[in-house]
C-alpha positions as CSV (number, residue, x, y, z in Angstrom):
1,M,15.6,-32.1,25.6
2,D,14.7,-33.9,28.8
3,A,11.0,-33.2,29.3
4,A,11.0,-34.1,33.0
5,L,13.9,-31.8,33.7
6,A,12.2,-29.0,31.7
7,D,9.1,-29.5,33.8
8,R,11.1,-29.0,37.0
9,L,12.7,-25.9,35.6
10,R,9.3,-24.5,34.8
11,A,8.2,-25.2,38.4
12,D,11.2,-23.4,39.8
13,L,10.8,-20.3,37.5
14,H,7.2,-20.0,38.5
15,A,7.9,-20.5,42.2
16,A,10.5,-17.8,42.1
17,R,8.1,-15.3,40.4
18,Y,10.7,-14.8,37.7
19,T,8.8,-12.3,35.7
20,V,9.5,-9.0,34.0
21,D,7.4,-7.0,36.5
22,R,9.1,-8.7,39.5
23,L,12.6,-8.0,38.3
24,R,11.7,-4.4,37.5
25,S,10.4,-4.0,41.1
26,L,13.7,-5.5,42.4
27,W,16.1,-3.2,40.5
28,G,13.9,-0.2,39.4
29,D,13.2,1.5,36.1
30,A,16.6,3.2,35.7
31,A,18.5,-0.1,36.1
32,D,16.0,-1.8,33.8
33,A,16.7,0.8,31.1
34,A,20.4,0.5,31.7
35,L,20.3,-3.3,31.3
36,A,18.5,-2.9,28.0
37,R,21.5,-0.9,26.8
38,G,23.9,-3.7,28.0
39,D,24.9,-2.0,31.2
40,R,24.6,-4.5,34.1
41,V,26.1,-2.4,36.9
42,P,23.0,-0.6,38.1
43,A,21.0,-3.9,38.2
44,R,23.8,-5.7,40.0
45,R,24.0,-3.0,42.7
46,A,20.2,-3.0,43.2
47,L,20.1,-6.8,43.6
48,A,22.6,-6.7,46.4
49,Q,19.6,-5.8,48.6
50,A,17.8,-9.0,47.6
51,E,20.6,-11.4,46.6
52,A,19.1,-14.4,48.4
53,E,15.7,-14.1,46.8
54,P,15.2,-16.8,44.1
55,A,14.2,-14.3,41.4
56,A,17.3,-12.2,42.1
57,L,19.5,-15.3,42.0
58,L,18.1,-16.3,38.6
59,A,18.6,-12.8,37.3
60,R,22.2,-12.7,38.5
61,L,22.8,-16.0,36.8
62,F,21.1,-15.6,33.5
63,L,20.9,-11.9,32.9
64,L,23.9,-10.4,34.7
65,G,26.3,-13.2,33.9
66,E,27.4,-14.0,37.5
67,P,28.4,-17.6,38.5
68,L,26.5,-18.9,41.5
69,D,27.9,-21.2,44.2
70,D,26.2,-24.5,45.1
71,D,24.2,-23.0,47.9
72,A,22.8,-20.2,45.7
73,L,22.1,-22.7,42.9
74,Q,20.2,-24.9,45.4
75,S,18.1,-21.9,46.3
76,A,17.5,-20.9,42.7
77,F,16.6,-24.5,41.6
78,P,15.0,-26.2,44.6
79,T,13.1,-28.7,42.3
80,L,15.4,-29.0,39.3
81,L,18.5,-29.0,41.6
82,P,22.0,-27.9,40.4
83,D,22.7,-31.3,38.9
84,G,19.5,-31.1,36.8
85,A,20.4,-27.6,35.7
86,R,23.7,-28.9,34.4
87,R,22.1,-31.9,32.7
88,L,19.7,-29.6,31.0
89,G,22.6,-27.5,29.7
90,L,21.8,-24.4,31.6
91,I,25.0,-24.1,33.6
92,D,28.5,-25.3,33.5
93,A,30.5,-27.1,36.2
94,H,31.5,-23.8,37.9
95,G,27.9,-22.5,38.2
96,A,28.1,-20.1,35.2
97,A,25.2,-19.8,32.8
98,L,25.5,-21.5,29.4
99,L,22.2,-20.3,28.1
100,D,20.1,-17.1,28.5
101,V,16.8,-17.8,30.3
102,R,14.8,-14.7,30.7
103,P,11.2,-13.6,31.5
104,Y,9.2,-12.1,28.7
105,S,5.9,-10.3,28.9
106,A,3.5,-9.5,26.1
107,V,0.1,-7.9,25.7
108,D,-2.4,-8.4,22.9
109,A,-6.2,-8.5,22.4
110,S,-6.3,-11.7,24.5
111,G,-4.7,-10.0,27.5
112,T,-1.2,-10.3,29.1
113,A,1.1,-13.3,28.9
114,D,4.2,-14.0,31.0
115,W,6.6,-16.4,29.4
116,F,10.2,-17.6,29.7
117,V,12.5,-17.5,26.6
118,V,15.6,-19.7,26.2
119,S,18.3,-18.5,23.8
120,D,22.1,-18.3,23.6
121,L,24.1,-15.9,25.7
122,G,24.4,-12.5,24.1
123,E,27.5,-10.5,23.3
124,T,27.5,-8.7,26.7
125,A,27.6,-12.0,28.6
126,L,30.1,-13.7,26.2
127,G,32.4,-10.7,26.2
128,R,33.2,-11.4,22.5
129,A,31.8,-11.5,19.0
130,L,28.9,-14.0,18.5
131,P,29.5,-17.5,17.2
132,A,28.0,-18.3,13.8
133,E,25.5,-20.8,15.3
134,H,24.2,-18.2,17.8
135,V,20.5,-18.5,18.5
136,L,19.1,-15.0,19.1
137,G,16.7,-14.2,22.0
138,V,14.0,-11.6,22.1
139,G,15.1,-8.3,20.3
140,G,13.5,-5.4,18.6
141,A,12.6,-7.4,15.5
142,S,10.9,-10.1,17.6
143,L,8.7,-7.5,19.3
144,T,7.9,-5.9,15.9
145,L,6.9,-9.2,14.4
146,A,4.8,-10.1,17.5
147,G,2.8,-6.9,16.9
148,L,2.2,-8.0,13.3
149,I,0.6,-11.3,14.3
150,P,-3.3,-11.0,14.2
151,T,-5.2,-12.1,17.2
152,S,-8.1,-13.8,15.3
153,E,-8.5,-17.5,15.8
154,V,-7.2,-19.8,13.1
155,G,-6.5,-23.5,12.6
156,T,-2.8,-24.0,11.7
157,V,0.0,-21.4,12.0
158,L,3.5,-21.8,10.4
159,D,6.3,-20.1,12.4
160,L,8.9,-20.0,9.6
161,G,12.4,-19.8,11.0
162,T,11.4,-20.1,14.6
163,G,14.8,-19.3,16.2
164,C,14.4,-19.4,20.0
165,G,10.6,-20.1,19.6
166,V,9.2,-16.8,20.8
167,Q,6.9,-16.3,17.9
168,S,5.5,-19.8,18.4
169,L,4.4,-18.7,21.9
170,H,2.5,-15.8,20.3
171,A,1.1,-17.9,17.5
172,A,-0.2,-20.6,19.9
173,R,-2.4,-18.0,21.6
174,H,-4.6,-17.8,18.5
175,G,-3.8,-21.0,16.5
176,E,-5.0,-24.4,17.3
177,R,-1.8,-25.9,16.0
178,V,1.7,-24.4,15.3
179,I,4.3,-25.8,13.0
180,A,7.7,-24.3,13.8
181,T,10.5,-24.8,11.3
182,D,14.2,-23.9,11.2
183,L,17.3,-24.9,9.3
184,S,19.3,-24.6,12.5
185,A,19.2,-27.8,14.6
186,R,20.4,-25.8,17.6
187,A,17.6,-23.3,17.2
188,L,15.1,-26.1,17.3
189,E,16.7,-27.5,20.4
190,L,16.3,-24.2,22.2
191,A,12.9,-23.6,20.8
192,A,11.8,-27.0,22.1
193,L,12.9,-25.9,25.6
194,T,11.2,-22.5,25.3
195,V,7.8,-23.9,24.3
196,H,8.0,-26.8,26.8
197,V,9.0,-24.7,29.8
198,N,6.0,-22.5,29.1
199,G,3.6,-25.4,29.0
200,V,2.7,-25.0,25.3
201,R,2.0,-28.4,23.8
202,S,0.5,-27.3,20.4
203,V,3.8,-26.6,18.7
204,E,5.4,-29.2,16.4
205,L,9.0,-28.6,15.5
206,R,10.4,-29.5,12.1
207,H,13.9,-29.2,10.7
208,G,14.6,-27.9,7.2
209,D,15.1,-24.9,5.0
210,L,12.1,-22.4,4.7
211,F,9.0,-24.3,3.4
212,A,10.8,-27.6,2.7
213,P,9.5,-29.2,6.0
214,L,5.9,-28.6,5.0
215,A,6.0,-31.1,2.0
216,G,3.0,-29.6,0.3
217,E,0.9,-28.8,3.4
218,R,-1.1,-25.6,3.6
219,V,-1.6,-23.5,6.6
220,D,-4.0,-20.7,7.6
221,R,-1.3,-18.2,8.8
222,I,2.4,-17.7,8.3
223,V,4.5,-15.6,10.6
224,S,8.2,-15.1,9.9
225,N,11.2,-13.0,10.6
226,P,13.3,-14.8,8.0
227,P,17.1,-14.6,8.0
228,F,17.0,-11.7,5.5
229,V,20.2,-9.8,6.3
230,I,22.1,-9.2,3.0
231,T,25.5,-10.8,3.5
232,P,28.4,-10.9,1.1
233,R,29.4,-14.3,-0.1
234,R,33.1,-13.8,0.5
235,E,35.8,-15.5,2.4
236,G,36.2,-14.1,5.9
237,V,32.7,-12.8,6.3
238,P,30.9,-14.6,9.2
239,L,27.6,-16.2,8.3
240,Y,25.3,-16.0,11.3
241,E,22.6,-18.6,11.0
242,Y,20.0,-16.5,12.8
243,R,20.2,-13.7,10.2
244,D,21.7,-15.1,7.0
245,G,19.6,-17.3,4.8
246,G,22.4,-18.3,2.4
247,R,21.0,-16.4,-0.6
248,V,22.4,-13.5,-2.6
249,G,21.0,-10.0,-1.9
250,D,17.3,-9.9,-1.0
251,A,16.5,-13.3,-2.7
252,I,15.4,-15.0,0.5
253,V,12.6,-12.4,1.0
254,E,11.4,-12.9,-2.6
255,E,11.5,-16.7,-2.0
256,V,9.4,-16.4,1.1
257,V,6.8,-14.1,-0.6
258,R,6.5,-16.4,-3.6
259,G,6.5,-19.6,-1.5
260,A,3.7,-18.3,0.7
261,A,1.3,-18.6,-2.2
262,D,1.9,-22.4,-2.4
263,H,1.4,-23.0,1.3
264,L,-1.5,-20.7,2.4
265,T,-5.1,-21.9,2.4
266,P,-7.6,-19.7,0.5
267,G,-8.1,-16.6,2.7
268,G,-4.9,-17.5,4.6
269,T,-2.5,-14.7,5.5
270,A,1.3,-14.2,6.0
271,H,2.9,-11.6,8.2
272,L,6.6,-11.0,7.6
273,L,9.6,-8.8,8.2
274,G,12.0,-8.2,5.4
275,N,14.3,-5.9,3.5
276,W,14.6,-5.2,-0.2
277,E,17.3,-3.7,-2.4
278,Y,17.0,-0.5,-4.4
279,R,19.2,-0.8,-7.5
280,E,20.4,1.4,-10.3
281,G,18.5,1.4,-13.6
282,L,15.0,0.7,-14.8
283,G,13.0,-1.5,-12.4
284,G,15.4,-0.9,-9.5
285,D,12.8,0.6,-7.1
286,G,12.7,-1.6,-4.0
287,L,9.0,-1.4,-3.2
288,A,8.1,-1.9,-6.9
289,R,10.2,-5.1,-6.9
290,V,8.3,-6.4,-3.8
291,R,5.0,-5.5,-5.4
292,R,6.0,-7.5,-8.5
293,W,6.9,-10.6,-6.4
294,I,3.4,-10.4,-4.8
295,S,1.6,-9.8,-8.0
296,E,3.3,-12.7,-9.8
297,A,2.6,-15.0,-6.9
298,G,-1.2,-14.2,-7.3
299,L,-1.5,-12.8,-3.7
300,D,-3.0,-9.7,-2.1
301,G,-0.3,-7.7,-0.4
302,W,0.3,-4.6,1.8
303,V,4.0,-3.6,2.2
304,I,5.1,-0.9,4.6
305,E,8.7,0.4,4.4
306,R,9.7,1.7,7.8
307,E,13.3,2.6,7.1
308,R,15.7,3.0,4.2
309,Q,19.5,2.8,4.6
310,S,22.4,3.6,2.4
311,P,24.8,0.7,1.6
312,E,27.3,2.3,4.1
313,Q,24.7,2.5,6.9
314,Y,23.4,-1.0,6.2
315,A,26.9,-2.5,6.3
316,A,27.7,-0.7,9.6
317,T,24.5,-1.9,11.2
318,W,25.0,-5.6,10.6
319,I,28.8,-5.6,11.2
320,R,28.3,-4.1,14.6
321,D,25.4,-6.5,15.2
322,G,27.9,-9.4,15.1
323,G,30.0,-7.7,17.7
324,T,32.8,-6.3,15.5
325,R,33.8,-2.8,16.6
326,V,34.2,0.2,14.4
327,G,37.8,1.2,13.8
328,T,39.3,-2.3,14.0
329,P,41.1,-4.0,11.0
330,E,38.3,-6.6,11.2
331,Y,35.6,-4.0,10.8
332,D,37.4,-2.3,7.9
333,A,37.8,-5.6,6.0
334,L,34.1,-6.5,6.5
335,C,32.9,-3.1,5.5
336,A,34.9,-3.3,2.3
337,A,33.4,-6.7,1.5
338,W,29.8,-5.4,2.1
339,L,30.3,-2.4,-0.1
340,D,31.9,-4.4,-2.9
341,D,29.0,-6.8,-2.8
342,F,26.5,-3.9,-3.1
343,A,28.5,-2.3,-5.9
344,E,28.4,-5.5,-8.0
345,R,24.6,-5.5,-8.0
346,G,24.3,-1.7,-8.3
347,V,22.5,-1.4,-4.9
348,T,21.9,2.2,-4.0
349,A,19.8,1.6,-0.8
350,V,18.1,-1.1,1.3
351,G,14.6,-0.7,2.6
352,F,13.3,-2.5,5.7
353,G,9.7,-3.0,6.8
354,Y,6.6,-5.2,7.0
355,I,4.9,-7.4,4.5
356,A,1.3,-8.7,4.9
357,L,0.1,-11.2,2.3
358,R,-3.2,-13.0,1.6
359,R,-4.2,-15.8,-0.7
360,P,-7.5,-14.6,-2.2
361,L,-10.7,-16.5,-1.5
362,D,-11.8,-15.6,-5.0
363,E,-9.1,-15.7,-7.6
364,D,-11.1,-13.4,-9.9
365,A,-11.7,-10.7,-7.2
366,P,-9.9,-7.3,-7.5
367,R,-6.5,-7.5,-5.8
368,L,-5.1,-5.3,-3.1
369,L,-1.5,-4.4,-3.9
370,R,-0.4,-1.5,-1.8
371,T,3.1,-0.3,-1.0
372,E,3.9,2.8,1.1
373,V,6.6,4.4,3.2
374,L,5.6,5.1,6.8
375,S,8.5,6.2,9.0
376,S,6.6,8.0,11.8
377,P,6.8,6.6,15.3
378,L,4.1,4.0,16.2
379,G,4.2,4.0,20.0
380,S,1.6,1.8,21.6
381,A,-0.2,1.4,18.3
382,A,2.4,-1.1,17.2
383,S,1.0,-4.0,19.3
384,G,-2.1,-4.2,17.1
385,L,-0.7,-3.9,13.6
386,G,-1.7,-7.4,12.6
387,D,-5.3,-6.9,13.4
388,H,-5.2,-3.5,11.7
389,L,-3.9,-4.9,8.5
390,L,-6.4,-7.7,8.4
391,A,-9.1,-5.0,8.9
392,G,-7.6,-3.2,5.9
393,F,-8.0,-6.4,3.8
394,A,-11.6,-6.7,4.9
395,A,-12.3,-3.0,4.0
396,H,-10.8,-3.6,0.6
397,D,-13.1,-6.5,0.0
398,W,-16.1,-4.5,1.2
399,M,-15.3,-1.6,-1.2
400,A,-14.4,-3.9,-4.1
401,S,-18.0,-5.0,-4.4
402,R,-19.3,-1.4,-4.4
403,D,-18.9,1.1,-7.3
404,D,-19.1,4.8,-6.6
405,V,-22.9,4.8,-6.9
406,A,-23.2,2.0,-4.3
407,L,-20.6,3.6,-2.0
408,A,-22.5,6.8,-2.1
409,G,-25.6,4.9,-0.8
410,E,-23.7,3.5,2.2
411,K,-23.3,4.9,5.7
412,V,-19.9,5.1,7.3
413,L,-18.6,5.9,10.8
414,L,-15.6,7.8,12.1
415,A,-13.3,5.3,14.0
416,P,-13.2,6.0,17.7
417,D,-9.4,6.5,17.8
418,V,-9.4,9.5,15.4
419,T,-8.9,13.0,16.6
420,E,-8.6,16.3,14.8
421,E,-6.0,19.1,15.1
422,R,-6.4,22.6,13.7
423,H,-3.9,25.4,13.4
424,Y,-4.8,29.1,12.9
425,W,-2.9,32.2,12.1
426,P,-3.6,34.6,15.0
427,G,-6.8,36.5,14.3
428,D,-7.9,34.3,11.4
429,E,-11.2,32.5,11.5
430,A,-10.3,29.9,8.9
431,P,-7.7,27.2,9.9
432,T,-4.4,27.1,7.9
433,V,-4.0,23.4,8.7
434,I,-6.5,20.7,9.5
435,R,-5.0,17.3,10.4
436,L,-6.7,14.0,11.3
437,R,-4.7,11.9,13.7
438,Q,-5.2,8.1,14.1
439,G,-4.5,6.7,17.5
440,A,-4.4,3.0,16.5
441,G,-3.0,1.2,13.4
442,F,-0.1,3.1,11.9
443,A,-0.9,6.3,13.8
444,R,-1.4,8.1,10.5
445,E,-1.6,11.9,10.2
446,I,-3.8,13.0,7.3
447,D,-4.0,16.6,6.1
448,A,-7.6,17.5,5.3
449,D,-9.2,20.4,3.6
450,P,-12.5,21.9,5.1
451,A,-14.6,19.7,2.9
452,L,-13.0,16.4,4.0
453,A,-12.8,17.6,7.6
454,G,-16.5,18.5,7.6
455,F,-17.4,15.2,6.0
456,V,-15.4,13.1,8.5
457,G,-16.8,15.1,11.4
458,A,-20.3,14.3,10.3
459,C,-19.8,10.5,9.9
460,D,-22.0,9.2,12.7
461,G,-23.9,6.6,10.6
462,E,-27.1,8.7,10.3
463,L,-26.7,9.8,6.7
464,T,-25.2,8.1,3.6
465,V,-22.0,9.2,2.0
466,G,-24.1,10.8,-0.8
467,Q,-26.4,12.6,1.6
468,L,-23.4,14.0,3.5
469,A,-21.8,15.2,0.2
470,A,-25.0,17.0,-0.8
471,A,-25.3,18.7,2.6
472,L,-21.6,19.8,2.5
473,A,-22.0,21.1,-1.1
474,D,-24.9,23.2,0.0
475,L,-23.1,24.5,3.1
476,L,-19.9,25.3,1.2
477,E,-21.7,26.6,-1.8
478,V,-19.9,24.4,-4.3
479,D,-21.0,22.0,-7.0
480,E,-22.4,18.8,-5.5
481,G,-21.1,16.6,-8.4
482,A,-17.6,18.0,-8.2
483,L,-17.5,17.6,-4.4
484,R,-18.7,14.0,-4.6
485,E,-16.0,13.3,-7.2
486,Q,-13.4,14.7,-4.9
487,L,-14.7,13.0,-1.7
488,L,-15.3,9.4,-2.9
489,P,-11.6,8.5,-3.5
490,Q,-10.7,10.1,-0.2
491,V,-13.5,8.1,1.5
492,R,-12.1,4.9,0.0
493,E,-8.6,5.7,1.3
494,L,-9.8,6.4,4.8
495,L,-11.9,3.2,4.9
496,L,-8.8,1.2,3.8
497,C,-6.7,2.8,6.5
498,G,-9.3,2.4,9.3
499,V,-10.0,6.1,9.8
500,L,-13.6,5.4,8.6
501,L,-15.6,2.2,9.2
502,P,-18.6,0.8,7.2
503,A,-21.7,1.2,9.4
504,S,-23.3,-1.9,7.8
505,R,-20.5,-4.4,8.3
């Protein structure tokens, strides 16, 4: 990468106001949604009204796949110039884009960020299946992982398998130093351009497979969307570098989980995407297998399964992802290869979701090992999942040092994002359903009986857990000891999930 040319590109992108909001204002919400589906026609028609504006020219070139003549290129790149754009590898001799350069906007606890992300051209722009060395841009998985990155300040962050470098941009907002690794030399080349064109100077790029480039170093935080897609090791099956880690089945996810233990500082955390196989026979439960990996690595862990697919669904998802269409001979051959591969290992389903890990500060402290299935929509809550999970680890630590007697002596507060919903049969005084709804975190819905609902509603920090239980027992005319025995495990669960908060912390 030519740093001087990259600096000129950055100046031109900023001068053009090449941002997500600016483009949306040029072509409107409907065209924006159509473009997200791969339909460029509405945006192209809308830009006809502003075709000479630099932002519109850049969008036509990079996002809509239109070659630009020399005059238009001169207007789009007044500082870089068309010759500089060619030397930087952005366009070919005919003024057509060779790379995807697009604006990207993100919001976290630190505020809004507007960036530019450089990647390879997608299937829509290429008009064909993706090449094996394709470097993926920002997609759904990228956005999901970005929401899993905590916003607390740390020293060193490892972006494991950086790809186009987008997670390094997120990590650099909260880490003093970022180490970005990738096995793909092309990915590192585009990641270097991504971080440089955004003026981020705290990212160090290293080439190598998974943790190999660290050579024994430890970091405070790991973020990774590893190339976990389960791919048959058979002739004729394309091996895409951005999604295939070269292992059999879900072995790469296991390798990342176990490897994190050797590369995290005490108290350091890892935030990962991954998938895991469900297999026939004893010990084949996917979440139980992930739990075993974490336990044997000596880590704390919280695993959330968001989706589970049959072998047929999984094969179809990733064959289409590579650009092969259903109903073609190529699709049929690939589908057969995938299903044969699953059948050989007795795979009955594949789960996908999030993994949060922590290396304990105290090796002798009680461990948090939690696995769960949560498939309900997250909405706006997804952007703060990393902070939410870190709060869960902290709540676990707080509770681990308190037995039931000590917990009964503590005061707790209802989180400000929690609301209550009640349903009644017409004419009845007592509700048939009481449901607590969490606005943040995983947007949990928790069914409560009158005792738990009454307890939660009274958690204003004035009375201890034990005092609230005694008052409720008197009000409901039930045995205080029995009610306390019922409530304390529920209180622990609600504290872990962030529905309740310790008043003393």
